[in-house]
N, C-alpha and C positions, 0 to 999 in steps of 0.2 A: 523411774527417772532415767532419761536417755542421756547418753554420753557420746560426744562426737570424737571419733578416732581418725587420725590422718594416716593414710596408707604411706608407708615409708618409700616406696619406689616411685609411684606416679603422682603422689601428693593429693589424690582425691580423698574426700572425707566421707565417712559413713557413720551412722548412728547405731549404737549398741545399748541394750538395756543394761544399766549399771548393776542391778542385782544379779542378772545372768552372768555378767562378766566376773563379778565377785565370786559367784559359785564356781565358775570354771577355774579361777585363780586358786580358790581353796582346794579344789580337787587336784589341781596342778601341783600344789605344794605337798600333797601326800605321795607324789610319785618318787620312786627310788631310782638309783642309777641303772644304766643299761645292763650291767653285769648281773644284778638281782633277777631281772626278767629273763635273761639268757639262761641262768641256772634253772629257773622254773621251767622254761621251755625244754631244756635238756632232760629234765626229770620226767617228761611226758614220753615214756618208752614206747607206747603203742602208736605214736604218731610217726609218720615216715620222716626220714632224714631230710628229704626235700622240703617238706612243710616246716620242719623245725628251722631249717636254713632260711626259708622265706620269712618266718617270724623274726629271726635275728637280724637279717640284712635289710628287710623292707619295712615290716610293720612296727617293730619296737622303736626304731629311730624316727618314725613318721611324726611330724609335728605340723601345726597350723599356726601361722602368725596372724595375730589380731592386733593391728597397730604396732606397738613396740613390744607386745607380750607374745611369747611363744607358748602355745598350748600343746601339751604332750597327749594327744587324743588317745592313741592306742594304749599307752601306759595307764591312763585313767580307766579305760575299759577293762584292762587286765586287773587293775586294783579292785574294781567292783566285782569282777568274776571271782577273784581269789577270796574276797571277803564273804561272798555268798557261799562258796564251796567250804570255807572254814566254819561259818556260822551254822549252815544247814546241810550237812552232808547226807543225812537220811532223806531229806526232802528231795534233793537232787537224785539220789539213788531211786527213790520211789517213782519219780517222774520218768526216769529212764526205764525202769522195770515196766511201768504202765505203757510206755511207748513200744517196748518189745512185745508185750502181750497184745497190744493193738495190732502190730504188724503180723503177729501169728494169726490173730483172728481174721484179718483181712485176707489171709491166704486160703480161707475156707471158700470153696466154690459157691457161687450165687449169694449165699447168706453174707459172707464176708464182703463181697463186692457191693451189696446193697447197704449194709449197715456199717461198713468199715470206717467211713468218714465221720460217723457219729460215735461209734464205740471207742475208737482210738483216743480221742480227747477225753472221753469219760474214764478210760483206764488210766490215762496220764493224770487226770484230776484226782482220782481215787488214790493212786500211788503217791502223789504229791501230798495229799491231805494226811494219809497214814504216816508218811515220812515226817511231815511237819509235826504231827502229834508226838511222834517218837522223839524228835529233836526237842520239843518243848518239855516233854516229860523228863528228859535227861537234864535239861537246863534247870527245871524245877527241883529235881533231886540233888543236883550239884549245889544249888543255892540254899538248900534246906527248907525251901518253901513248902514242898510236898509234906515233909514231916510236921511242919507247923499246922498245915491245913488238916492233916490226919488227926493230930492230937486235939485240935479244936473240935472237930466233928465228933471224935470219940468222947470228949468231955460232954458235949451236948447230948449225945446218945445216952451216956451214963446218967446225966441229970434227968432225962426223960424216962428212965427206968429200963432202957434197953441194955443188955449185956452182950458183949461179943461171945460167940460160940467157942 
């Protein structure tokens, strides 16, 4: 369903998909105050002071006005990044390790130059998959699901006549 929105300055109208606007408003509602993001940026010790200052003065306050609604675009993106980093730390680490290994591989004369564009994404994919499996294993262990699966499998093995060594 499309919704017409009137531009506050020049009075022109434009149409926006209602579902998309509602999604943006939902994401917008998850945003915290500027101080929260500034503290997060300050904790990035490896990032230069100039880049941290750019984040705090330009990016974090950046918004886009859609009709009468102000969408906090950068804050929404930072929220998504923070959620991914918190939920899947090993996946992110695996992708980064794969990227570094790919860069090292591309530095090999001739072979690296020929296969580097193909090998680097493969290393990143392999690192990401291994990290994701580690993250999921940890989540399963934390939830007790791994113990339930193990006990069910061991029960089935015992009824089939297999005994653990």
